[in-house]
C-alpha positions as CSV (number, residue, x, y, z in Angstrom):
1,M,0.0,0.0,0.0
2,T,1.3,3.4,-0.9
3,H,2.0,6.0,1.7
4,Y,1.8,9.8,1.1
5,I,3.9,12.6,2.6
6,F,2.7,16.2,1.8
7,V,5.3,19.0,2.0
8,A,3.9,22.6,2.4
9,G,5.8,25.8,3.1
10,G,5.3,28.7,5.4
11,V,6.6,32.3,6.0
12,M,7.9,32.9,2.5
13,S,8.5,31.3,-0.9
14,S,11.9,29.8,-1.9
15,V,12.3,28.4,1.6
16,G,13.5,25.1,0.2
17,K,10.4,23.0,-0.1
18,G,11.7,21.4,-3.3
19,A,15.0,20.4,-1.8
20,A,13.2,19.2,1.3
21,T,10.8,17.1,-0.7
22,A,13.6,15.5,-2.7
23,S,15.6,14.9,0.5
24,I,12.7,13.1,2.2
25,A,12.2,11.0,-0.9
26,K,16.0,10.2,-0.9
27,I,16.0,9.2,2.8
28,L,13.1,6.7,2.1
29,Q,14.8,5.4,-1.0
30,N,18.0,4.8,0.9
31,R,16.0,2.7,3.3
32,G,14.9,0.4,0.5
33,F,11.5,1.9,-0.3
34,T,10.3,2.7,-3.9
35,V,9.5,6.4,-4.1
36,S,8.0,8.8,-6.6
37,A,7.3,12.5,-6.3
38,V,4.7,15.1,-7.3
39,K,4.8,18.9,-7.6
40,I,1.6,20.9,-7.3
41,D,1.8,24.4,-8.7
42,P,-1.0,26.8,-7.8
43,Y,-0.7,28.9,-11.0
44,I,-3.5,28.9,-13.6
45,N,-1.0,28.0,-16.4
46,V,-1.6,24.5,-17.7
47,D,2.2,24.0,-17.7
48,A,5.4,26.0,-17.3
49,G,6.1,26.1,-21.1
50,T,5.0,29.6,-21.8
51,M,6.4,31.3,-18.7
52,N,9.3,33.7,-18.7
53,P,12.5,32.1,-17.3
54,I,13.3,35.3,-15.4
55,E,10.0,35.2,-13.6
56,H,9.6,31.5,-13.2
57,G,13.0,30.0,-13.5
58,E,14.0,27.0,-15.7
59,T,11.3,25.0,-17.4
60,F,12.2,21.4,-16.8
61,V,11.2,18.8,-19.5
62,T,10.4,15.1,-18.8
63,D,10.9,12.2,-21.2
64,D,7.2,12.3,-22.2
65,G,7.5,16.0,-23.1
66,T,5.9,17.7,-20.2
67,E,7.1,21.2,-19.6
68,C,7.1,21.6,-15.8
69,D,8.5,23.2,-12.7
70,Q,12.2,23.0,-12.0
71,D,11.5,21.1,-8.8
72,L,10.9,17.9,-10.8
73,G,14.5,18.2,-11.9
74,N,15.6,18.1,-8.2
75,Y,13.4,15.0,-7.6
76,E,14.9,13.2,-10.6
77,R,18.5,14.1,-9.7
78,F,18.1,13.0,-6.1
79,L,16.2,9.8,-6.9
80,N,18.0,9.0,-10.1
81,I,14.6,8.2,-11.8
82,S,12.6,9.7,-14.7
83,L,9.3,11.2,-13.9
84,S,6.3,11.7,-16.2
85,T,3.5,14.1,-16.9
86,E,1.5,12.7,-14.0
87,S,4.0,14.2,-11.5
88,S,3.2,17.7,-12.5
89,I,-0.1,19.1,-11.3
90,T,-1.2,22.7,-11.8
91,T,-4.4,24.6,-11.1
92,G,-4.8,25.0,-14.9
93,R,-4.6,21.3,-15.5
94,V,-6.9,20.4,-12.7
95,Y,-9.7,22.8,-13.7
96,Q,-9.2,22.0,-17.4
97,S,-9.7,18.3,-16.6
98,V,-12.8,18.9,-14.4
99,I,-14.4,21.1,-17.0
100,E,-13.8,18.5,-19.8
101,K,-15.3,15.8,-17.6
102,E,-18.4,18.0,-17.0
103,R,-18.9,18.7,-20.7
104,N,-18.6,14.9,-21.4
105,L,-21.4,14.2,-18.8
106,E,-18.9,12.3,-16.6
107,F,-20.6,13.8,-13.5
108,N,-24.0,12.4,-14.6
109,G,-25.5,15.9,-15.0
110,R,-25.1,16.9,-11.4
111,C,-23.9,20.3,-10.2
112,V,-20.1,20.4,-10.3
113,E,-18.7,22.3,-7.3
114,V,-15.2,23.6,-6.4
115,V,-15.4,21.5,-3.2
116,P,-15.2,18.5,-3.3
117,D,-14.8,18.1,-7.1
118,I,-11.5,20.0,-7.5
119,P,-9.8,18.4,-4.5
120,N,-11.1,15.0,-5.7
121,E,-9.4,15.6,-9.1
122,V,-6.2,16.4,-7.3
123,I,-6.4,13.2,-5.2
124,S,-7.1,11.1,-8.3
125,R,-4.0,12.5,-10.0
126,I,-1.8,11.7,-6.9
127,E,-3.2,8.2,-6.7
128,K,-2.6,7.8,-10.4
129,V,1.1,8.4,-9.8
130,A,1.1,5.8,-7.0
131,K,-0.6,3.2,-9.2
132,K,1.4,3.9,-12.4
133,D,4.8,3.9,-10.6
134,K,3.9,1.1,-8.2
135,V,5.7,2.8,-5.3
136,D,5.7,2.5,-1.5
137,F,5.8,6.3,-1.1
138,V,4.6,9.4,-3.0
139,V,6.1,12.6,-1.7
140,I,4.0,15.6,-2.7
141,E,5.2,19.2,-2.7
142,I,2.5,21.9,-2.5
143,G,3.7,25.1,-4.1
144,G,3.3,28.5,-2.5
145,T,2.9,29.1,1.2
146,V,0.1,28.2,3.7
147,G,-2.4,31.0,4.1
148,E,-2.4,31.9,0.4
149,Y,-5.8,31.8,-1.3
150,Q,-4.4,30.0,-4.4
151,N,-3.2,26.8,-2.7
152,L,-6.2,26.4,-0.4
153,L,-7.8,23.8,-2.6
154,F,-4.6,21.7,-2.7
155,L,-4.4,21.8,1.1
156,E,-8.1,20.7,1.1
157,A,-7.1,17.8,-1.1
158,A,-4.4,16.8,1.4
159,R,-6.8,17.1,4.3
160,M,-9.3,14.8,2.4
161,M,-6.6,12.3,1.7
162,K,-5.8,12.1,5.4
163,L,-9.5,11.3,6.0
164,R,-9.4,8.6,3.3
165,Y,-6.1,7.1,4.4
166,P,-5.6,8.0,8.1
167,K,-2.7,5.7,8.7
168,R,-0.9,6.4,5.4
169,V,-0.7,10.2,5.2
170,L,1.8,12.5,6.9
171,F,2.2,16.3,6.7
172,T,5.5,18.3,6.7
173,L,5.7,22.1,7.1
174,V,8.8,23.8,5.9
175,T,9.2,27.2,7.6
176,Y,11.8,29.9,7.9
177,L,13.2,31.1,11.2
178,P,14.8,34.6,10.8
179,T,17.6,35.8,12.9
180,I,17.6,39.6,13.5
181,K,21.2,40.7,13.3
182,T,20.8,43.7,15.7
183,I,19.7,41.4,18.5
184,G,21.2,38.1,17.4
185,E,18.1,36.1,18.2
186,M,16.4,33.5,16.1
187,K,12.6,34.2,16.1
188,T,9.9,31.4,16.1
189,K,6.8,33.6,15.7
190,P,6.7,33.4,11.9
191,T,6.7,29.6,12.2
192,Q,4.0,29.7,14.9
193,T,1.8,31.7,12.5
194,S,2.4,29.4,9.6
195,S,1.5,26.4,11.8
196,R,-1.7,28.1,12.9
197,L,-2.6,28.9,9.3
198,L,-2.1,25.2,8.4
199,N,-4.4,24.3,11.3
200,E,-7.0,26.6,9.9
201,S,-7.0,24.4,6.8
202,G,-7.8,21.4,9.0
203,I,-4.2,20.0,9.0
204,Q,-1.9,19.4,11.9
205,A,1.8,19.1,10.8
206,D,3.5,15.8,11.7
207,F,6.9,17.4,11.2
208,I,8.2,21.0,11.1
209,L,11.4,21.6,9.2
210,G,13.0,24.7,10.5
211,R,15.0,26.5,7.8
212,A,17.5,29.0,9.2
213,S,21.0,30.3,8.6
214,V,22.2,28.2,11.5
215,P,21.0,24.9,13.2
216,L,18.0,25.2,15.6
217,D,18.9,24.9,19.3
218,Q,16.9,23.0,21.8
219,T,15.3,26.2,23.2
220,R,13.8,27.0,19.8
221,K,12.7,23.4,19.2
222,R,10.9,23.3,22.6
223,K,9.2,26.6,21.8
224,I,8.0,25.4,18.4
225,S,6.8,22.2,20.1
226,T,4.8,24.1,22.7
227,F,3.1,26.5,20.4
228,C,2.6,24.2,17.4
229,S,1.4,21.1,19.2
230,I,4.2,18.9,18.0
231,D,6.7,16.6,19.6
232,P,10.1,18.2,20.0
233,K,11.6,15.2,18.2
234,D,9.5,16.1,15.1
235,V,11.0,19.6,14.9
236,I,13.8,19.1,12.4
237,S,16.7,21.5,12.0
238,A,17.4,22.5,8.4
239,P,20.3,25.0,8.4
240,D,21.9,26.5,5.3
241,V,24.4,24.1,3.6
242,D,27.0,24.6,0.9
243,S,25.4,21.9,-1.2
244,I,21.7,20.8,-1.4
245,Y,23.1,17.2,-1.5
246,E,24.0,17.5,2.1
247,I,20.4,17.9,3.2
248,P,19.3,14.2,3.3
249,I,22.3,13.4,5.5
250,N,21.5,16.3,7.8
251,F,17.8,15.1,8.1
252,E,19.0,11.6,8.9
253,K,21.2,13.0,11.7
254,E,18.1,14.8,13.0
255,G,16.2,11.5,13.1
256,L,13.7,12.4,10.4
257,G,13.8,9.0,8.7
258,D,13.4,7.1,11.9
259,R,10.4,9.3,12.9
260,I,8.7,8.7,9.6
261,I,9.1,5.0,9.8
262,K,7.8,5.0,13.4
263,K,4.7,7.2,12.7
264,L,3.7,5.0,9.8
265,K,4.5,1.8,11.8
266,L,6.8,0.4,9.0
267,R,10.1,-1.4,9.0
268,N,13.1,-0.4,6.9
269,K,13.7,-2.8,4.0
270,K,17.4,-1.8,4.2
271,R,19.4,1.2,5.3
272,D,22.3,2.2,3.1
273,G,23.2,5.8,2.3
274,S,26.9,5.1,1.8
275,E,26.9,6.0,-1.9
276,W,25.3,9.4,-1.1
277,E,27.7,10.0,1.8
278,K,30.7,9.4,-0.6
279,L,29.2,11.9,-3.0
280,V,29.0,14.6,-0.2
281,N,32.5,13.8,0.9
282,R,33.7,14.3,-2.7
283,I,31.8,17.6,-2.9
284,K,33.4,18.8,0.4
285,D,36.9,17.6,-0.4
286,P,39.2,20.7,0.0
287,K,41.9,19.1,-2.1
288,K,40.0,19.5,-5.4
289,K,41.5,21.8,-8.0
290,D,39.3,24.7,-9.2
291,I,37.9,24.7,-12.7
292,K,36.4,27.9,-14.0
293,I,33.4,27.7,-16.3
294,G,31.7,30.7,-18.0
295,I,28.0,30.6,-19.1
296,V,27.2,33.2,-21.8
297,G,23.5,33.9,-21.4
298,K,20.7,36.5,-21.0
299,Y,18.1,35.1,-18.6
300,F,20.1,35.7,-15.4
301,E,19.8,39.5,-15.3
302,S,16.9,41.4,-13.9
303,D,17.1,44.8,-12.3
304,G,20.7,44.2,-11.2
305,F,20.1,40.8,-9.8
306,S,21.5,37.5,-11.0
307,L,18.6,34.9,-11.3
308,T,20.5,31.6,-11.6
309,D,17.3,29.5,-11.4
310,S,16.9,30.1,-15.1
311,Y,19.8,27.7,-15.8
312,I,19.6,25.4,-12.7
313,S,19.9,22.1,-14.6
314,I,23.1,23.3,-16.4
315,L,24.6,24.4,-13.1
316,E,23.9,21.1,-11.5
317,A,25.3,19.2,-14.6
318,I,28.5,21.2,-14.4
319,K,28.8,20.4,-10.7
320,H,28.1,16.6,-11.2
321,S,30.8,16.2,-13.8
322,S,33.3,18.5,-12.0
323,W,33.0,16.5,-8.8
324,A,33.3,13.2,-10.7
325,N,36.5,14.5,-12.2
326,N,37.8,15.7,-8.8
327,R,37.4,19.4,-9.7
328,N,35.8,22.3,-7.7
329,P,33.5,24.2,-10.2
330,I,33.8,28.0,-10.2
331,I,30.8,29.1,-12.4
332,E,30.5,32.6,-13.6
333,W,27.9,34.5,-15.7
334,I,28.9,36.3,-18.8
335,S,26.3,38.7,-20.2
336,S,25.8,38.3,-24.0
337,G,24.4,41.8,-24.0
338,K,27.6,43.3,-22.7
339,I,29.6,41.4,-25.3
340,E,27.4,43.0,-28.0
341,E,28.0,46.5,-26.4
342,D,31.7,46.1,-26.1
343,S,33.8,43.6,-28.0
344,K,36.6,44.0,-25.5
345,E,34.5,41.8,-23.2
346,L,35.5,38.9,-25.4
347,A,39.1,38.9,-24.2
348,K,37.8,38.0,-20.7
349,L,36.8,34.5,-22.1
350,K,40.5,33.5,-22.1
351,S,40.4,33.4,-18.3
352,Y,37.9,30.5,-18.4
353,D,38.7,26.8,-18.7
354,G,35.5,26.3,-20.7
355,I,32.5,28.2,-22.0
356,I,28.9,27.1,-22.3
357,V,26.3,28.8,-24.5
358,P,22.8,27.6,-23.2
359,G,19.4,27.6,-24.7
360,G,17.0,30.5,-25.1
361,F,14.4,32.2,-27.2
362,G,14.3,35.4,-29.2
363,V,16.9,37.6,-30.9
364,R,18.0,39.6,-27.9
365,G,21.7,38.8,-27.0
366,T,22.2,36.4,-29.8
367,E,24.9,38.4,-31.6
368,G,26.9,38.5,-28.4
369,K,26.6,34.7,-28.1
370,I,27.7,34.3,-31.7
371,K,30.8,36.5,-31.0
372,A,31.6,34.4,-28.0
373,I,31.3,31.1,-30.0
374,E,33.6,32.5,-32.7
375,Y,36.1,33.5,-30.0
376,C,36.0,30.0,-28.5
377,R,36.5,28.4,-31.9
378,K,39.4,30.5,-32.9
379,N,41.2,30.5,-29.5
380,K,40.7,26.8,-28.8
381,I,38.7,27.3,-25.7
382,P,36.6,24.2,-24.8
383,F,33.0,25.0,-25.8
384,L,29.7,23.3,-25.2
385,G,26.6,24.6,-26.9
386,L,23.1,23.6,-25.8
387,C,20.0,24.0,-28.0
388,L,20.1,27.6,-29.1
389,G,23.9,27.2,-28.5
390,L,24.0,24.7,-31.4
391,Q,22.0,26.9,-33.7
392,L,24.2,29.9,-33.1
393,A,27.3,27.7,-33.5
394,V,26.0,26.7,-36.9
395,I,25.3,30.3,-37.9
396,E,28.7,31.4,-36.7
397,F,30.4,28.7,-38.7
398,A,28.3,29.5,-41.8
399,R,29.2,33.2,-41.6
400,N,32.8,33.0,-40.8
401,V,34.0,29.7,-42.3
402,C,31.6,29.1,-45.2
403,G,31.4,32.8,-46.2
404,I,27.6,33.0,-45.9
405,K,27.7,36.4,-44.3
406,D,23.9,36.8,-43.9
407,A,23.4,33.4,-42.4
408,T,20.8,33.6,-39.6
409,S,17.6,32.0,-38.2
410,T,14.1,32.6,-39.3
411,E,13.4,33.1,-35.5
412,F,15.5,36.3,-35.8
413,D,14.6,37.2,-39.4
414,P,11.4,35.6,-40.8
415,K,12.4,36.8,-44.3
416,A,16.0,35.6,-44.1
417,K,17.7,34.9,-47.5
418,N,20.0,32.3,-45.9
419,P,18.0,30.6,-43.1
420,L,20.6,28.2,-41.7
421,I,18.1,27.6,-38.9
422,D,14.4,27.2,-39.8
423,L,11.1,25.9,-38.6
424,M,10.0,22.4,-39.4
425,E,6.9,22.3,-41.7
426,E,4.6,21.2,-38.9
427,Q,5.9,24.0,-36.7
428,K,5.1,26.6,-39.4
429,E,1.4,25.6,-39.2
430,V,1.5,25.8,-35.4
431,M,3.0,29.3,-35.4
432,H,0.5,30.5,-38.0
433,K,-2.3,29.5,-35.7
434,H,-0.6,31.0,-32.6
435,K,-0.7,27.7,-30.8
436,Y,2.4,28.1,-28.7
437,G,1.7,25.9,-25.6
438,A,3.2,22.4,-25.6
439,T,3.8,22.5,-29.4
440,M,7.6,22.5,-29.6
441,R,9.7,19.4,-30.3
442,L,9.5,18.2,-26.7
443,G,10.6,15.2,-24.6
444,A,12.9,12.3,-25.5
445,W,13.9,11.8,-29.1
446,N,16.3,9.2,-30.6
447,C,19.7,10.1,-31.9
448,K,22.1,8.0,-33.9
449,L,25.8,8.9,-33.3
450,N,28.5,8.7,-36.0
451,K,31.4,6.5,-35.1
452,G,34.7,8.1,-34.3
453,T,33.2,11.3,-33.0
454,I,33.8,12.9,-29.6
455,S,30.1,12.2,-28.8
456,S,30.2,8.5,-29.7
457,K,33.3,8.1,-27.5
458,A,31.6,9.9,-24.6
459,Y,28.4,7.8,-24.8
460,K,30.1,4.6,-25.7
461,T,27.1,3.6,-27.8
462,E,25.6,4.5,-31.2
463,N,22.0,5.0,-30.2
464,I,20.9,7.4,-27.5
465,S,17.8,9.2,-26.4
466,E,17.8,12.8,-25.2
467,R,15.2,15.4,-24.1
468,H,14.3,18.4,-26.4
469,R,12.6,21.7,-26.0
470,H,12.8,23.8,-29.1
471,R,11.0,24.9,-32.3
472,Y,13.7,25.6,-34.8
473,E,16.1,23.2,-36.5
474,V,19.3,23.1,-38.6
475,N,18.2,23.6,-42.2
476,N,19.3,20.4,-44.0
477,S,19.6,22.3,-47.3
478,Y,22.9,23.7,-46.0
479,K,24.4,20.4,-44.6
480,D,26.6,19.8,-47.6
481,I,28.3,23.2,-47.6
482,L,28.7,23.0,-43.8
483,T,30.3,19.6,-43.8
484,S,32.5,20.4,-46.8
485,K,34.1,23.2,-44.8
486,G,34.8,20.9,-41.8
487,L,31.7,20.9,-39.6
488,V,31.1,17.4,-38.2
489,I,27.5,16.3,-37.9
490,A,28.0,13.8,-35.0
491,G,24.5,12.8,-34.3
492,V,21.2,12.8,-36.3
493,N,17.6,11.9,-35.4
494,P,16.9,8.8,-37.6
495,E,13.2,9.4,-37.9
496,K,13.3,12.9,-39.3
497,E,17.0,13.3,-40.3
498,L,17.3,16.2,-38.0
499,V,20.8,17.4,-36.8
500,E,21.2,16.6,-33.1
501,I,25.0,17.1,-32.5
502,I,27.7,19.1,-34.2
503,E,31.5,19.0,-33.5
504,L,34.7,20.5,-34.8
505,K,37.9,18.6,-35.4
506,D,41.3,20.0,-34.4
507,H,39.9,21.7,-31.3
508,P,40.3,20.6,-27.7
509,F,36.5,20.3,-27.4
510,F,33.9,22.0,-29.6
511,V,30.5,20.2,-29.3
512,A,27.0,21.5,-29.5
513,T,23.7,19.7,-29.1
514,Q,20.2,20.5,-30.2
515,F,18.9,18.6,-27.2
516,H,19.3,19.4,-23.5
517,P,21.8,16.9,-22.0
518,E,21.7,18.7,-18.7
519,L,18.2,17.4,-18.0
520,K,19.5,13.9,-17.6
521,S,22.5,14.5,-15.5
522,R,22.5,13.0,-12.0
523,P,24.9,13.6,-9.1
524,L,25.6,9.8,-8.9
525,S,25.5,9.5,-12.7
526,P,26.9,12.6,-14.5
527,H,26.1,13.2,-18.1
528,P,28.7,11.8,-20.6
529,L,29.0,15.0,-22.7
530,F,29.4,17.2,-19.6
531,N,32.0,14.7,-18.4
532,E,34.0,15.1,-21.7
533,F,33.6,18.9,-21.6
534,I,35.0,19.0,-18.0
535,K,37.8,16.7,-18.9
536,A,38.8,18.9,-21.8
537,A,38.4,22.1,-19.7
538,S,40.6,20.5,-16.9
539,K,43.5,20.3,-19.4
């Protein structure tokens, strides 16, 4: 029988609910249980595909093509599993489904109401994950914070599940305990308020995870216990850590795993977190040599702030491969806009061991990225292009090696005379009808690698499957001129003959992919292409 653990947040957003959810799931997995995870997002959007990365952060993509919240990436990385569309629930999806059922007379003509029909739809989706994945546990993160109007119905669904399965449902509240610098005291009142707001939803927390800059002392734990009606042993300290991969180990030290097992009256199937502990020891090893990686992008700048969540999977993939190669990653952001404004910025690229040009949409900043790619090509700086990074690498090569000076993409110039990058025919129809949501080339697609290439050596196989999220492709009409001038097409989708990977010979490492390899990187299983990139950059 499947057990369910809900994770809600209090005090403020970005308190670490996603990392806490992934860590709880990892603890259970290390004890021999099968685990899946669900993210509930309160926004009306059907999925995250049409949302601005600066506002929402990275859009994560599953094998089956679901565009979802970046927290699913954390779940996959921690659990080393692939999730599916069922693991992403949004207000938009729930209401859309209920309305469709009503129009199809699936409610037998009765009045359809917000309660209980919307919570029941949420419950059915959570149960579908349990049934499909055949797991012992489903850990469910509820987005937003308790007390917000927009997630009340999801808390109601959680309350109703507790009534349905009283011995199989637990609630976890993740809250923030601020420390006021002028008095140096950690305050519990915001946590007390959050707990009370959760109580108003008919839910009593089984655990409270206290996020803070430092570990919670016993005084604070006793206070939370008294005012939040919870055993002091169930107040779990969750201090800031250098790496999120330390969190499961910290939770185990606090006894969270044992408390979960005891409350649910279960027995551990096994208990082995040694592999995870070795990972954390590698991460914290002070003897590692630094490796400096630059990311040339445009989605991390907003009113003077650096919003790194736009590229979180890339950051994690760099870290995974760096740690595996005994390197300490130093990751810095390079504004493509600044390169466009001042070409002198290019000279700074020489100070990096490797450069990554990630994905993106629209023309802004692309000329700066093209200049950066040209600089890496000419100066033999290890380069990895991802999605748009491949398209711009092709454009740069066409302009500066093949002599096609006006080479561009129809994304940037719909009337381009030399569209090296163009829409697929089916995408042209989609764009004409303005149907943008979930219409890109999404999810896992096959790729056949050419023997003798860097990519085939990295993967050690000829046939691979990787995740995509893009609308434009390399125009096959230009393949002959590109390859005649030295561009290597290292991988192709066999079904549609689409270019998936390009490389250059006589270069330490110059590889670009149309897919997003970062989405499949795991801390215990780094991605092969990132591994080769880091190896080249280490030299």
